[in-house]
N, C-alpha and C positions, 0 to 999 in steps of 0.2 A: 967271832972276832969282834969288830966294832959294830954298833948299831948304825943304821942308815940315817940317824938323826944328827950325827956329827957334821958340822959345816964342811970340814975338809973332805969327808967321804962324799957328801952331796956334790961338791965342786968337782971332785975326781970323776964321779959318775957322769956328770954333765959333760965334762971334757971328753970322756970316752965316747959318749953318744955323739958329740960334735965331730970327733975324728971319724967315727963310723959313717956319719952322714956327709963327711968331707966339707964341713963348713966351720966358721969361727963360732965359738961358744957364747957370743953376745951379739946384740944388734947395734948398728950405727945409724944414728939419725941426725940430720942436719937441722939447725934451728929454722923455724918458719920465716921465710923471707917476706917482709911486708909488701914488697913490690908486686908479688903475686896474690895479694889479698883480693877478695871478691869485689870490694868497692873500687879498688884501683884498676882492676881488669875491666870493670864496667866503664870506668872513665876513659880508659885507653880505647876501648871499642867505640865509644861515643866520638872520640876525637878522630879515629880512623874513618868513621862514617862521614863526619864533617869534611875531612880532607877529600874523600872520594866524591863528595857532592860539590867540591870546588869552593867550599866556604873557608877560604884561607885568607890570612892577612900577612903580607910579606913586608918586613921592615929591614933596613940595613942596620948595622951596628951603630952607626952615627945617629940614626933616627931613634933607636932605642935609648942611647945615651942622652939625647935631647929630652926625651920623654921622662927619663929618670931625674934630670936636672930641674924640670918644670914642677915636679912634685914637691 
């Protein structure tokens, strides 16, 4: 019949294999979220350690607004 080098035959064979394995015939990947980058995770861990050590600065919204106006 057809040779196995026709794209439609190759796709058909892949779909049959996927059905036999009970999975979809393609992979789904989410884009890499920069929030979970190594440098950001290091910064977050550093901030958590500082908070655990009590190295916090607490400001009210009014104090923050005054600081912004002073600049």
